[in-house]
C-alpha atoms as an extended CHARMM CRD file, in Angstrom:
* protein
*
       311  EXT
         1         1  MET       CA            124.6220000000      177.7140000000       71.2520000000  PROA      1               0.0000000000
         2         2  THR       CA            123.8600000000      173.9980000000       71.5400000000  PROA      2               0.0000000000
         3         3  LYS       CA            122.4690000000      173.8570000000       75.0620000000  PROA      3               0.0000000000
         4         4  GLU       CA            118.8000000000      174.4230000000       75.8060000000  PROA      4               0.0000000000
         5         5  VAL       CA            118.1330000000      178.1390000000       76.4020000000  PROA      5               0.0000000000
         6         6  VAL       CA            116.7140000000      178.9890000000       79.8220000000  PROA      6               0.0000000000
         7         7  VAL       CA            117.0730000000      182.7760000000       80.1220000000  PROA      7               0.0000000000
         8         8  SER       CA            117.3470000000      185.3430000000       77.3230000000  PROA      8               0.0000000000
         9         9  ILE       CA            119.2860000000      188.5250000000       78.0990000000  PROA      9               0.0000000000
        10        10  ILE       CA            118.1740000000      191.4730000000       75.9680000000  PROA      10              0.0000000000
        11        11  THR       CA            120.5020000000      194.4170000000       75.3720000000  PROA      11              0.0000000000
        12        12  ALA       CA            119.4370000000      197.4460000000       73.3190000000  PROA      12              0.0000000000
        13        13  THR       CA            122.1810000000      199.2760000000       71.4150000000  PROA      13              0.0000000000
        14        14  TRP       CA            122.5670000000      202.1620000000       68.9930000000  PROA      14              0.0000000000
        15        15  ASN       CA            125.7580000000      203.9210000000       67.8540000000  PROA      15              0.0000000000
        16        16  LEU       CA            127.6970000000      202.9650000000       70.9530000000  PROA      16              0.0000000000
        17        17  LEU       CA            131.0580000000      204.1390000000       69.6650000000  PROA      17              0.0000000000
        18        18  GLN       CA            129.6520000000      207.5620000000       68.8400000000  PROA      18              0.0000000000
        19        19  ASN       CA            128.3170000000      207.7980000000       72.3830000000  PROA      19              0.0000000000
        20        20  GLY       CA            131.5130000000      206.6360000000       74.0890000000  PROA      20              0.0000000000
        21        21  ARG       CA            130.2520000000      203.2300000000       75.2150000000  PROA      21              0.0000000000
        22        22  ARG       CA            132.8330000000      200.9020000000       73.7070000000  PROA      22              0.0000000000
        23        23  GLU       CA            134.2020000000      199.7030000000       77.0590000000  PROA      23              0.0000000000
        24        24  GLY       CA            130.7270000000      199.5350000000       78.5580000000  PROA      24              0.0000000000
        25        25  ILE       CA            129.2530000000      197.1290000000       76.0090000000  PROA      25              0.0000000000
        26        26  ILE       CA            132.3160000000      194.8580000000       76.1610000000  PROA      26              0.0000000000
        27        27  ARG       CA            132.0250000000      194.7160000000       79.9520000000  PROA      27              0.0000000000
        28        28  CYS       CA            128.2920000000      194.0150000000       79.6250000000  PROA      28              0.0000000000
        29        29  ILE       CA            128.7920000000      191.1440000000       77.1620000000  PROA      29              0.0000000000
        30        30  GLU       CA            131.5780000000      189.5760000000       79.2010000000  PROA      30              0.0000000000
        31        31  SER       CA            129.6140000000      189.7980000000       82.4590000000  PROA      31              0.0000000000
        32        32  VAL       CA            126.6510000000      188.0030000000       80.8800000000  PROA      32              0.0000000000
        33        33  HSD       CA            128.8820000000      185.3600000000       79.2950000000  PROA      33              0.0000000000
        34        34  ASN       CA            130.5540000000      184.7130000000       82.6750000000  PROA      34              0.0000000000
        35        35  GLN       CA            127.3070000000      183.8030000000       84.4450000000  PROA      35              0.0000000000
        36        36  LYS       CA            127.5190000000      180.3710000000       86.0690000000  PROA      36              0.0000000000
        37        37  ASP       CA            125.0720000000      177.4860000000       86.4680000000  PROA      37              0.0000000000
        38        38  CYS       CA            122.4930000000      178.7300000000       83.9850000000  PROA      38              0.0000000000
        39        39  ARG       CA            121.9890000000      178.5940000000       80.2350000000  PROA      39              0.0000000000
        40        40  ILE       CA            121.9170000000      181.9330000000       78.5070000000  PROA      40              0.0000000000
        41        41  GLU       CA            120.9860000000      183.4640000000       75.1840000000  PROA      41              0.0000000000
        42        42  HSD       CA            122.2460000000      187.0440000000       74.8160000000  PROA      42              0.0000000000
        43        43  LEU       CA            120.3630000000      189.0990000000       72.2260000000  PROA      43              0.0000000000
        44        44  ILE       CA            121.7320000000      192.4180000000       71.0020000000  PROA      44              0.0000000000
        45        45  ILE       CA            118.8390000000      194.4260000000       69.5590000000  PROA      45              0.0000000000
        46        46  ASP       CA            120.4930000000      197.2240000000       67.6230000000  PROA      46              0.0000000000
        47        47  GLY       CA            118.6790000000      200.2800000000       66.2770000000  PROA      47              0.0000000000
        48        48  GLY       CA            120.6020000000      200.3790000000       62.9860000000  PROA      48              0.0000000000
        49        49  SER       CA            124.0180000000      201.5990000000       64.1250000000  PROA      49              0.0000000000
        50        50  ASN       CA            126.2850000000      203.1100000000       61.4660000000  PROA      50              0.0000000000
        51        51  ASP       CA            129.2940000000      204.1740000000       63.5370000000  PROA      51              0.0000000000
        52        52  GLY       CA            131.1920000000      200.8810000000       63.7160000000  PROA      52              0.0000000000
        53        53  THR       CA            129.2220000000      199.3980000000       66.6200000000  PROA      53              0.0000000000
        54        54  LEU       CA            128.2150000000      196.3210000000       64.6250000000  PROA      54              0.0000000000
        55        55  GLU       CA            131.8000000000      195.7120000000       63.5440000000  PROA      55              0.0000000000
        56        56  LEU       CA            132.8490000000      195.8820000000       67.2080000000  PROA      56              0.0000000000
        57        57  LEU       CA            130.2100000000      193.2980000000       68.1600000000  PROA      57              0.0000000000
        58        58  ARG       CA            130.6830000000      190.8070000000       65.3090000000  PROA      58              0.0000000000
        59        59  PRO       CA            133.6300000000      188.9410000000       66.8930000000  PROA      59              0.0000000000
        60        60  TYR       CA            131.4790000000      188.1670000000       69.9530000000  PROA      60              0.0000000000
        61        61  GLU       CA            128.7430000000      186.8700000000       67.6750000000  PROA      61              0.0000000000
        62        62  GLU       CA            131.2770000000      184.6490000000       65.9180000000  PROA      62              0.0000000000
        63        63  LYS       CA            132.2770000000      183.2450000000       69.3260000000  PROA      63              0.0000000000
        64        64  GLY       CA            128.6340000000      182.3620000000       69.9540000000  PROA      64              0.0000000000
        65        65  TRP       CA            128.3500000000      184.7210000000       72.9120000000  PROA      65              0.0000000000
        66        66  ILE       CA            125.6650000000      186.9790000000       71.3850000000  PROA      66              0.0000000000
        67        67  LYS       CA            123.1060000000      187.1560000000       68.5840000000  PROA      67              0.0000000000
        68        68  ILE       CA            122.8000000000      190.4810000000       66.7640000000  PROA      68              0.0000000000
        69        69  TYR       CA            119.6360000000      191.8890000000       65.1970000000  PROA      69              0.0000000000
        70        70  SER       CA            119.9850000000      195.3310000000       63.6540000000  PROA      70              0.0000000000
        71        71  GLU       CA            117.2580000000      197.5080000000       62.1380000000  PROA      71              0.0000000000
        72        72  PRO       CA            115.7980000000      200.9680000000       62.8580000000  PROA      72              0.0000000000
        73        73  ASP       CA            113.5250000000      201.1060000000       65.8910000000  PROA      73              0.0000000000
        74        74  GLN       CA            111.4720000000      203.5630000000       67.9420000000  PROA      74              0.0000000000
        75        75  GLY       CA            113.7310000000      203.5910000000       70.9640000000  PROA      75              0.0000000000
        76        76  ILE       CA            114.8500000000      201.3920000000       73.8160000000  PROA      76              0.0000000000
        77        77  TYR       CA            111.4530000000      199.9110000000       74.6960000000  PROA      77              0.0000000000
        78        78  ASP       CA            110.7200000000      199.0770000000       71.0790000000  PROA      78              0.0000000000
        79        79  ALA       CA            114.0510000000      197.2290000000       71.1080000000  PROA      79              0.0000000000
        80        80  PHE       CA            113.0280000000      195.4450000000       74.3210000000  PROA      80              0.0000000000
        81        81  ASN       CA            109.7300000000      194.3690000000       72.7660000000  PROA      81              0.0000000000
        82        82  LYS       CA            111.4950000000      193.0620000000       69.6720000000  PROA      82              0.0000000000
        83        83  GLY       CA            113.9210000000      191.1960000000       71.8950000000  PROA      83              0.0000000000
        84        84  VAL       CA            111.1310000000      189.4850000000       73.8280000000  PROA      84              0.0000000000
        85        85  GLN       CA            109.5140000000      188.4040000000       70.5690000000  PROA      85              0.0000000000
        86        86  LYS       CA            112.8070000000      186.8970000000       69.3480000000  PROA      86              0.0000000000
        87        87  ALA       CA            113.7630000000      185.3420000000       72.6850000000  PROA      87              0.0000000000
        88        88  GLN       CA            113.8540000000      181.5580000000       72.9050000000  PROA      88              0.0000000000
        89        89  GLY       CA            114.2540000000      181.3940000000       76.6740000000  PROA      89              0.0000000000
        90        90  ASP       CA            111.5910000000      180.6870000000       79.2750000000  PROA      90              0.0000000000
        91        91  TYR       CA            112.7080000000      183.8640000000       81.0770000000  PROA      91              0.0000000000
        92        92  VAL       CA            113.9520000000      187.2580000000       79.9160000000  PROA      92              0.0000000000
        93        93  CYS       CA            116.1090000000      189.9240000000       81.5240000000  PROA      93              0.0000000000
        94        94  PHE       CA            117.0540000000      193.4140000000       80.2920000000  PROA      94              0.0000000000
        95        95  ILE       CA            120.7040000000      194.4520000000       80.6780000000  PROA      95              0.0000000000
        96        96  ASN       CA            121.7100000000      197.5590000000       78.7370000000  PROA      96              0.0000000000
        97        97  SER       CA            125.0390000000      198.4940000000       77.1890000000  PROA      97              0.0000000000
        98        98  ASP       CA            126.2220000000      200.4930000000       80.2320000000  PROA      98              0.0000000000
        99        99  ASP       CA            124.9740000000      197.9010000000       82.7500000000  PROA      99              0.0000000000
       100       100  TYR       CA            126.5990000000      194.6670000000       83.8720000000  PROA      100             0.0000000000
       101       101  LEU       CA            126.3140000000      191.7010000000       86.2310000000  PROA      101             0.0000000000
       102       102  LYS       CA            128.9180000000      191.8260000000       88.9920000000  PROA      102             0.0000000000
       103       103  LYS       CA            128.2900000000      188.3810000000       90.5060000000  PROA      103             0.0000000000
       104       104  GLU       CA            128.6510000000      185.2410000000       88.4160000000  PROA      104             0.0000000000
       105       105  GLN       CA            125.8760000000      183.4120000000       90.2800000000  PROA      105             0.0000000000
       106       106  GLY       CA            123.3590000000      186.2510000000       90.0110000000  PROA      106             0.0000000000
       107       107  LEU       CA            121.0870000000      184.9120000000       87.2910000000  PROA      107             0.0000000000
       108       108  SER       CA            121.2350000000      181.3170000000       88.5160000000  PROA      108             0.0000000000
       109       109  VAL       CA            120.1240000000      182.3940000000       92.0030000000  PROA      109             0.0000000000
       110       110  SER       CA            117.2240000000      184.3870000000       90.5320000000  PROA      110             0.0000000000
       111       111  LEU       CA            116.1810000000      181.4290000000       88.3910000000  PROA      111             0.0000000000
       112       112  LYS       CA            116.2020000000      179.1300000000       91.4390000000  PROA      112             0.0000000000
       113       113  TYR       CA            113.8300000000      181.5000000000       93.2650000000  PROA      113             0.0000000000
       114       114  LEU       CA            111.5860000000      181.7510000000       90.2070000000  PROA      114             0.0000000000
       115       115  GLN       CA            111.4510000000      178.0250000000       89.6110000000  PROA      115             0.0000000000
       116       116  LYS       CA            110.9250000000      177.2230000000       93.2940000000  PROA      116             0.0000000000
       117       117  THR       CA            108.0200000000      179.6600000000       93.7130000000  PROA      117             0.0000000000
       118       118  GLY       CA            106.5770000000      179.6320000000       90.1970000000  PROA      118             0.0000000000
       119       119  ALA       CA            106.5000000000      183.4540000000       90.3130000000  PROA      119             0.0000000000
       120       120  ASP       CA            105.9980000000      185.5050000000       87.1450000000  PROA      120             0.0000000000
       121       121  PHE       CA            109.0110000000      187.6890000000       87.8890000000  PROA      121             0.0000000000
       122       122  SER       CA            111.7660000000      188.2520000000       90.4150000000  PROA      122             0.0000000000
       123       123  TYR       CA            113.3420000000      191.4680000000       91.6590000000  PROA      123             0.0000000000
       124       124  SER       CA            116.5110000000      192.1610000000       93.5990000000  PROA      124             0.0000000000
       125       125  PRO       CA            118.7070000000      195.0030000000       94.9330000000  PROA      125             0.0000000000
       126       126  VAL       CA            120.8230000000      196.8270000000       92.3390000000  PROA      126             0.0000000000
       127       127  SER       CA            123.9530000000      198.9830000000       92.5590000000  PROA      127             0.0000000000
       128       128  TYR       CA            124.1980000000      202.3210000000       90.7120000000  PROA      128             0.0000000000
       129       129  GLU       CA            127.4040000000      203.3570000000       88.9790000000  PROA      129             0.0000000000
       130       130  GLN       CA            128.5100000000      206.8120000000       87.8610000000  PROA      130             0.0000000000
       131       131  ASN       CA            131.8710000000      207.8020000000       86.3870000000  PROA      131             0.0000000000
       132       132  GLY       CA            133.2330000000      204.3370000000       87.0420000000  PROA      132             0.0000000000
       133       133  ALA       CA            132.3210000000      204.1970000000       90.7450000000  PROA      133             0.0000000000
       134       134  ILE       CA            129.4180000000      202.6160000000       92.6510000000  PROA      134             0.0000000000
       135       135  VAL       CA            127.5870000000      205.5810000000       94.1710000000  PROA      135             0.0000000000
       136       136  MET       CA            124.7160000000      203.7790000000       95.9090000000  PROA      136             0.0000000000
       137       137  THR       CA            122.7060000000      200.5960000000       96.2520000000  PROA      137             0.0000000000
       138       138  ASP       CA            118.9520000000      200.3190000000       96.7050000000  PROA      138             0.0000000000
       139       139  ASP       CA            118.9330000000      197.4080000000       99.1790000000  PROA      139             0.0000000000
       140       140  LYS       CA            116.7430000000      199.2580000000      101.6850000000  PROA      140             0.0000000000
       141       141  THR       CA            114.2230000000      200.6520000000       99.2050000000  PROA      141             0.0000000000
       142       142  VAL       CA            113.6860000000      197.6080000000       96.9650000000  PROA      142             0.0000000000
       143       143  SER       CA            110.2280000000      196.4580000000       97.9860000000  PROA      143             0.0000000000
       144       144  MET       CA            107.0070000000      195.5860000000       96.2270000000  PROA      144             0.0000000000
       145       145  TYR       CA            105.2700000000      197.6540000000       98.9250000000  PROA      145             0.0000000000
       146       146  ASN       CA            106.3930000000      200.6710000000       96.8530000000  PROA      146             0.0000000000
       147       147  VAL       CA            104.8250000000      199.5410000000       93.5930000000  PROA      147             0.0000000000
       148       148  PHE       CA            101.7680000000      201.7980000000       93.8080000000  PROA      148             0.0000000000
       149       149  TYR       CA            103.9340000000      204.8970000000       94.3070000000  PROA      149             0.0000000000
       150       150  PHE       CA            107.0460000000      204.2570000000       92.2000000000  PROA      150             0.0000000000
       151       151  ILE       CA            108.9420000000      201.4000000000       90.5600000000  PROA      151             0.0000000000
       152       152  PRO       CA            109.7710000000      198.8770000000       93.3110000000  PROA      152             0.0000000000
       153       153  GLY       CA            113.2100000000      198.0240000000       91.9860000000  PROA      153             0.0000000000
       154       154  CYS       CA            115.5830000000      198.5650000000       89.0950000000  PROA      154             0.0000000000
       155       155  HSD       CA            114.7100000000      196.7950000000       85.8360000000  PROA      155             0.0000000000
       156       156  GLN       CA            118.2320000000      195.3600000000       85.5630000000  PROA      156             0.0000000000
       157       157  GLY       CA            117.6720000000      193.3380000000       88.7500000000  PROA      157             0.0000000000
       158       158  MET       CA            114.4720000000      191.7330000000       87.4630000000  PROA      158             0.0000000000
       159       159  VAL       CA            113.8990000000      188.4850000000       85.5920000000  PROA      159             0.0000000000
       160       160  PHE       CA            110.5340000000      187.8560000000       83.9130000000  PROA      160             0.0000000000
       161       161  LYS       CA            108.7180000000      184.8300000000       82.5880000000  PROA      161             0.0000000000
       162       162  LYS       CA            108.5700000000      185.3360000000       78.8490000000  PROA      162             0.0000000000
       163       163  ASP       CA            104.8920000000      184.3910000000       78.6730000000  PROA      163             0.0000000000
       164       164  LEU       CA            104.0470000000      187.2600000000       81.0370000000  PROA      164             0.0000000000
       165       165  PHE       CA            104.4090000000      189.5980000000       78.0440000000  PROA      165             0.0000000000
       166       166  SER       CA            101.9420000000      187.6410000000       75.9390000000  PROA      166             0.0000000000
       167       167  ARG       CA             99.4960000000      187.6950000000       78.8450000000  PROA      167             0.0000000000
       168       168  ILE       CA             99.5210000000      191.4110000000       79.6860000000  PROA      168             0.0000000000
       169       169  GLY       CA            101.0910000000      193.0580000000       76.6370000000  PROA      169             0.0000000000
       170       170  TYR       CA            104.4760000000      194.5510000000       75.8800000000  PROA      170             0.0000000000
       171       171  HSD       CA            106.1280000000      197.8250000000       76.9150000000  PROA      171             0.0000000000
       172       172  ASP       CA            103.9790000000      200.8650000000       76.1110000000  PROA      172             0.0000000000
       173       173  LEU       CA            105.9880000000      202.9080000000       73.5960000000  PROA      173             0.0000000000
       174       174  SER       CA            104.2090000000      206.1350000000       74.5590000000  PROA      174             0.0000000000
       175       175  PHE       CA            106.5130000000      206.1810000000       77.6110000000  PROA      175             0.0000000000
       176       176  LEU       CA            110.0960000000      206.9250000000       76.5820000000  PROA      176             0.0000000000
       177       177  ILE       CA            111.8210000000      206.4360000000       79.9560000000  PROA      177             0.0000000000
       178       178  CYS       CA            109.4340000000      204.7420000000       82.4070000000  PROA      178             0.0000000000
       179       179  ALA       CA            107.7230000000      202.0780000000       80.2840000000  PROA      179             0.0000000000
       180       180  ASP       CA            109.3400000000      199.4820000000       82.5640000000  PROA      180             0.0000000000
       181       181  TYR       CA            107.4000000000      200.8930000000       85.5470000000  PROA      181             0.0000000000
       182       182  ASP       CA            104.1860000000      200.9010000000       83.5160000000  PROA      182             0.0000000000
       183       183  PHE       CA            104.7650000000      197.2490000000       82.5940000000  PROA      183             0.0000000000
       184       184  ILE       CA            105.4360000000      196.1710000000       86.1830000000  PROA      184             0.0000000000
       185       185  LEU       CA            102.4300000000      198.0760000000       87.5100000000  PROA      185             0.0000000000
       186       186  ARG       CA            100.1870000000      196.5740000000       84.8170000000  PROA      186             0.0000000000
       187       187  ALA       CA            101.5230000000      193.1350000000       85.6560000000  PROA      187             0.0000000000
       188       188  ILE       CA            100.7450000000      193.5350000000       89.3610000000  PROA      188             0.0000000000
       189       189  LEU       CA             97.2380000000      194.8390000000       88.6100000000  PROA      189             0.0000000000
       190       190  GLN       CA             96.6430000000      191.7840000000       86.4220000000  PROA      190             0.0000000000
       191       191  LYS       CA             97.5290000000      189.3470000000       89.1910000000  PROA      191             0.0000000000
       192       192  ALA       CA            101.1520000000      188.6540000000       88.2620000000  PROA      192             0.0000000000
       193       193  THR       CA            103.0840000000      186.9780000000       91.0700000000  PROA      193             0.0000000000
       194       194  PHE       CA            106.5740000000      187.9420000000       92.2120000000  PROA      194             0.0000000000
       195       195  VAL       CA            109.4590000000      186.9580000000       94.4520000000  PROA      195             0.0000000000
       196       196  LYS       CA            112.2520000000      189.0060000000       95.9910000000  PROA      196             0.0000000000
       197       197  VAL       CA            115.7990000000      187.7120000000       95.5170000000  PROA      197             0.0000000000
       198       198  PRO       CA            118.0610000000      188.8900000000       98.3970000000  PROA      198             0.0000000000
       199       199  LEU       CA            121.1810000000      189.1620000000       96.2620000000  PROA      199             0.0000000000
       200       200  ASN       CA            122.7070000000      192.3500000000       94.8310000000  PROA      200             0.0000000000
       201       201  TYR       CA            124.2080000000      191.1710000000       91.5340000000  PROA      201             0.0000000000
       202       202  ALA       CA            123.3330000000      193.7900000000       88.8700000000  PROA      202             0.0000000000
       203       203  VAL       CA            124.8350000000      197.2280000000       88.2650000000  PROA      203             0.0000000000
       204       204  PHE       CA            122.9000000000      200.0370000000       86.5800000000  PROA      204             0.0000000000
       205       205  GLY       CA            124.8520000000      202.7660000000       84.7790000000  PROA      205             0.0000000000
       206       206  LEU       CA            123.6140000000      206.2860000000       85.4880000000  PROA      206             0.0000000000
       207       207  GLU       CA            125.1650000000      207.7480000000       82.3380000000  PROA      207             0.0000000000
       208       208  GLY       CA            122.2320000000      206.5700000000       80.2210000000  PROA      208             0.0000000000
       209       209  LEU       CA            118.9030000000      208.1500000000       79.3140000000  PROA      209             0.0000000000
       210       210  THR       CA            117.3110000000      207.5700000000       82.7230000000  PROA      210             0.0000000000
       211       211  GLY       CA            120.1080000000      209.1730000000       84.7230000000  PROA      211             0.0000000000
       212       212  HSD       CA            119.9030000000      212.4660000000       82.8160000000  PROA      212             0.0000000000
       213       213  ASN       CA            116.1380000000      213.0530000000       82.7050000000  PROA      213             0.0000000000
       214       214  PRO       CA            114.6870000000      213.3560000000       86.2420000000  PROA      214             0.0000000000
       215       215  HSD       CA            111.9870000000      215.8210000000       85.1120000000  PROA      215             0.0000000000
       216       216  LYS       CA            110.8350000000      213.4830000000       82.3500000000  PROA      216             0.0000000000
       217       217  ILE       CA            110.8220000000      210.5630000000       84.7680000000  PROA      217             0.0000000000
       218       218  ASN       CA            108.6270000000      212.5510000000       87.1500000000  PROA      218             0.0000000000
       219       219  ASN       CA            106.1070000000      213.4790000000       84.4340000000  PROA      219             0.0000000000
       220       220  GLU       CA            105.9250000000      209.9750000000       82.9990000000  PROA      220             0.0000000000
       221       221  SER       CA            105.4740000000      208.4280000000       86.4630000000  PROA      221             0.0000000000
       222       222  ILE       CA            102.4640000000      210.6650000000       87.0400000000  PROA      222             0.0000000000
       223       223  SER       CA            100.9780000000      209.7690000000       83.6500000000  PROA      223             0.0000000000
       224       224  ILE       CA            101.4960000000      206.0680000000       84.3620000000  PROA      224             0.0000000000
       225       225  LYS       CA             99.5460000000      206.3580000000       87.6100000000  PROA      225             0.0000000000
       226       226  ALA       CA             96.7170000000      208.2370000000       85.9110000000  PROA      226             0.0000000000
       227       227  LYS       CA             96.5560000000      205.5690000000       83.2070000000  PROA      227             0.0000000000
       228       228  ASN       CA             96.6080000000      202.5340000000       85.5080000000  PROA      228             0.0000000000
       229       229  TYR       CA             94.5050000000      203.9740000000       88.3380000000  PROA      229             0.0000000000
       230       230  ASP       CA             91.9330000000      205.4670000000       85.9650000000  PROA      230             0.0000000000
       231       231  CYS       CA             92.2030000000      208.8030000000       87.7590000000  PROA      231             0.0000000000
       232       232  SER       CA             92.9230000000      212.3980000000       86.7890000000  PROA      232             0.0000000000
       233       233  LEU       CA             96.4470000000      213.7090000000       86.3010000000  PROA      233             0.0000000000
       234       234  GLU       CA             95.8150000000      216.0030000000       89.2760000000  PROA      234             0.0000000000
       235       235  GLU       CA             95.0360000000      213.0730000000       91.5760000000  PROA      235             0.0000000000
       236       236  ALA       CA             97.9450000000      211.0780000000       90.1480000000  PROA      236             0.0000000000
       237       237  GLU       CA            100.2780000000      213.9950000000       90.8420000000  PROA      237             0.0000000000
       238       238  LYS       CA             99.1440000000      214.1070000000       94.4820000000  PROA      238             0.0000000000
       239       239  ILE       CA             99.7880000000      210.3750000000       94.8420000000  PROA      239             0.0000000000
       240       240  HSD       CA            103.2100000000      210.7670000000       93.2660000000  PROA      240             0.0000000000
       241       241  LYS       CA            104.1140000000      213.7090000000       95.4950000000  PROA      241             0.0000000000
       242       242  ASN       CA            102.6600000000      212.5450000000       98.8190000000  PROA      242             0.0000000000
       243       243  LEU       CA            103.0400000000      208.7510000000       98.4010000000  PROA      243             0.0000000000
       244       244  TYR       CA             99.4940000000      208.4380000000       99.6960000000  PROA      244             0.0000000000
       245       245  ILE       CA             96.4840000000      206.8630000000       97.9940000000  PROA      245             0.0000000000
       246       246  SER       CA             92.8960000000      207.3140000000       99.1390000000  PROA      246             0.0000000000
       247       247  TRP       CA             91.5870000000      204.2540000000      100.9430000000  PROA      247             0.0000000000
       248       248  SER       CA             88.8820000000      203.5450000000       98.3820000000  PROA      248             0.0000000000
       249       249  LEU       CA             91.3810000000      203.5960000000       95.5170000000  PROA      249             0.0000000000
       250       250  LEU       CA             93.9980000000      201.5870000000       97.4210000000  PROA      250             0.0000000000
       251       251  PHE       CA             91.5560000000      198.8000000000       98.2650000000  PROA      251             0.0000000000
       252       252  SER       CA             90.3320000000      198.7850000000       94.6850000000  PROA      252             0.0000000000
       253       253  LEU       CA             93.9070000000      198.3880000000       93.4410000000  PROA      253             0.0000000000
       254       254  LEU       CA             94.7980000000      195.6940000000       95.9750000000  PROA      254             0.0000000000
       255       255  ASN       CA             91.7000000000      193.6830000000       95.0450000000  PROA      255             0.0000000000
       256       256  LYS       CA             92.9390000000      193.5120000000       91.4470000000  PROA      256             0.0000000000
       257       257  THR       CA             96.1930000000      191.8700000000       92.4950000000  PROA      257             0.0000000000
       258       258  SER       CA             97.1940000000      188.3830000000       93.6140000000  PROA      258             0.0000000000
       259       259  ILE       CA             98.6090000000      189.8430000000       96.8570000000  PROA      259             0.0000000000
       260       260  GLN       CA             97.3760000000      187.7900000000       99.8180000000  PROA      260             0.0000000000
       261       261  ASN       CA             98.7690000000      189.7550000000      102.7690000000  PROA      261             0.0000000000
       262       262  LYS       CA             97.4960000000      193.2800000000      102.1500000000  PROA      262             0.0000000000
       263       263  PHE       CA             98.3230000000      194.6320000000      105.6150000000  PROA      263             0.0000000000
       264       264  PRO       CA            101.8810000000      195.8520000000      104.8340000000  PROA      264             0.0000000000
       265       265  TYR       CA            100.5380000000      197.8460000000      101.8810000000  PROA      265             0.0000000000
       266       266  ILE       CA             97.8120000000      199.3720000000      104.0240000000  PROA      266             0.0000000000
       267       267  PHE       CA            100.2940000000      200.1450000000      106.8180000000  PROA      267             0.0000000000
       268       268  LYS       CA            102.7630000000      201.7950000000      104.4180000000  PROA      268             0.0000000000
       269       269  ASN       CA             99.9880000000      203.9220000000      102.9880000000  PROA      269             0.0000000000
       270       270  THR       CA             98.9290000000      204.9250000000      106.4970000000  PROA      270             0.0000000000
       271       271  LEU       CA            102.4380000000      206.1920000000      107.2630000000  PROA      271             0.0000000000
       272       272  HSD       CA            102.0550000000      208.7930000000      104.5180000000  PROA      272             0.0000000000
       273       273  MET       CA             98.5040000000      209.7250000000      105.4130000000  PROA      273             0.0000000000
       274       274  PRO       CA             97.9550000000      213.4800000000      105.9920000000  PROA      274             0.0000000000
       275       275  LEU       CA             97.9660000000      214.3840000000      109.7080000000  PROA      275             0.0000000000
       276       276  TRP       CA             94.2910000000      215.3650000000      109.8210000000  PROA      276             0.0000000000
       277       277  LYS       CA             93.3450000000      211.9710000000      108.4210000000  PROA      277             0.0000000000
       278       278  GLN       CA             95.5490000000      210.2290000000      110.9930000000  PROA      278             0.0000000000
       279       279  LEU       CA             93.8270000000      212.1090000000      113.8140000000  PROA      279             0.0000000000
       280       280  LYS       CA             90.4550000000      211.1650000000      112.3980000000  PROA      280             0.0000000000
       281       281  GLN       CA             91.4810000000      207.5190000000      112.3350000000  PROA      281             0.0000000000
       282       282  ILE       CA             92.7070000000      207.7250000000      115.9450000000  PROA      282             0.0000000000
       283       283  ARG       CA             89.3910000000      209.2160000000      117.0030000000  PROA      283             0.0000000000
       284       284  TYR       CA             87.5520000000      206.4460000000      115.1860000000  PROA      284             0.0000000000
       285       285  TRP       CA             89.7430000000      203.8320000000      116.8420000000  PROA      285             0.0000000000
       286       286  PHE       CA             89.4950000000      205.1090000000      120.4420000000  PROA      286             0.0000000000
       287       287  PHE       CA             86.3050000000      207.0620000000      120.9470000000  PROA      287             0.0000000000
       288       288  LYS       CA             82.5210000000      206.8960000000      120.7810000000  PROA      288             0.0000000000
       289       289  LEU       CA             81.1580000000      206.5620000000      117.2860000000  PROA      289             0.0000000000
       290       290  ARG       CA             78.0530000000      205.5160000000      115.4280000000  PROA      290             0.0000000000
       291       291  THR       CA             78.7810000000      202.0330000000      114.0930000000  PROA      291             0.0000000000
       292       292  ARG       CA             75.6190000000      202.0380000000      112.0320000000  PROA      292             0.0000000000
       293       293  LYS       CA             72.3990000000      203.9730000000      111.8860000000  PROA      293             0.0000000000
       294       294  GLY       CA             70.6780000000      204.0430000000      115.2500000000  PROA      294             0.0000000000
       295       295  ARG       CA             73.5190000000      202.5140000000      117.2650000000  PROA      295             0.0000000000
       296       296  ARG       CA             76.4630000000      203.9040000000      119.2270000000  PROA      296             0.0000000000
       297       297  ALA       CA             79.4550000000      202.1270000000      120.7190000000  PROA      297             0.0000000000
       298       298  PHE       CA             82.4350000000      202.9170000000      122.9270000000  PROA      298             0.0000000000
       299       299  ARG       CA             85.5760000000      201.5800000000      121.2990000000  PROA      299             0.0000000000
       300       300  VAL       CA             89.0340000000      201.0800000000      122.8260000000  PROA      300             0.0000000000
       301       301  LEU       CA             91.7850000000      199.6520000000      120.6210000000  PROA      301             0.0000000000
       302       302  GLY       CA             89.1980000000      198.4470000000      118.1790000000  PROA      302             0.0000000000
       303       303  ILE       CA             87.0600000000      196.6260000000      120.7890000000  PROA      303             0.0000000000
       304       304  ASN       CA             83.4550000000      197.7310000000      121.4060000000  PROA      304             0.0000000000
       305       305  PHE       CA             82.8520000000      197.7310000000      125.1850000000  PROA      305             0.0000000000
       306       306  ILE       CA             79.4550000000      199.4530000000      125.2210000000  PROA      306             0.0000000000
       307       307  ASN       CA             76.7760000000      199.0230000000      122.6260000000  PROA      307             0.0000000000
       308       308  GLU       CA             73.5740000000      200.9780000000      122.9410000000  PROA      308             0.0000000000
       309       309  GLU       CA             70.6650000000      201.8830000000      120.7610000000  PROA      309             0.0000000000
       310       310  LYS       CA             70.5670000000      205.6000000000      119.9090000000  PROA      310             0.0000000000
       311       311  LYS       CA             67.6410000000      207.2910000000      121.6920000000  PROA      311             0.0000000000
């Protein structure tokens, strides 16, 4: 590849033929190669395949479409970390063997948003495919307002500045399925900036590891919250189940971020507040209360109409 590399696509592979993914990896490689208006380096990080996968991929390497690195690894996130270390691009994106890019302008649009805003990473809506058919898209749920409860978007629809990894660390290999969520949450809590790209261009295949392990995903998501929020597993489980964070913890988390407009995060959290807490807030907002020791006030819609010293 003679042109300057701008974005490095990282694809983890291992014994694809044995696992029935021949067509999937070819589609993946072709969809990356067909991206328009951006310069791409496509890295195949292979875990030491011995089933003919490497022989299948060699012709694409000879064409200059991909670069292959093959050696034993500790799983998909170890492969991702190795890929980031080998990447020559300013940005990196993770597209796996059963994923693909369905719009040829997808990466170029994401790069334009990243370069215009200077953000550390972008995220966008993603389609989900099962048995050869698109079964859903996450257009309505892709939002950074969700980041404190669950991953705000699919990894395949995200593009990251490469230097973000050197700043906050790589994927945590103790998480086998949700290390991408841990990385994104860590990034946010270390003041990483982000931008939403309103274009659905990536497709995530549900036949992989993530699609078949909902119980493991649930357990890892709870552990990730406990780790990053410095709270007990019991409290993390409540947050995961109820999508509600105590006010003290939420404000503590928000203060660690670069987020300027915190109101939407506070409002979203309020929507999931237990009913008794909502009633307590309403009472505080509308009725007589002690604003500080020795003083009472009558409040309507947040405005104090009567202030008086407590007798």
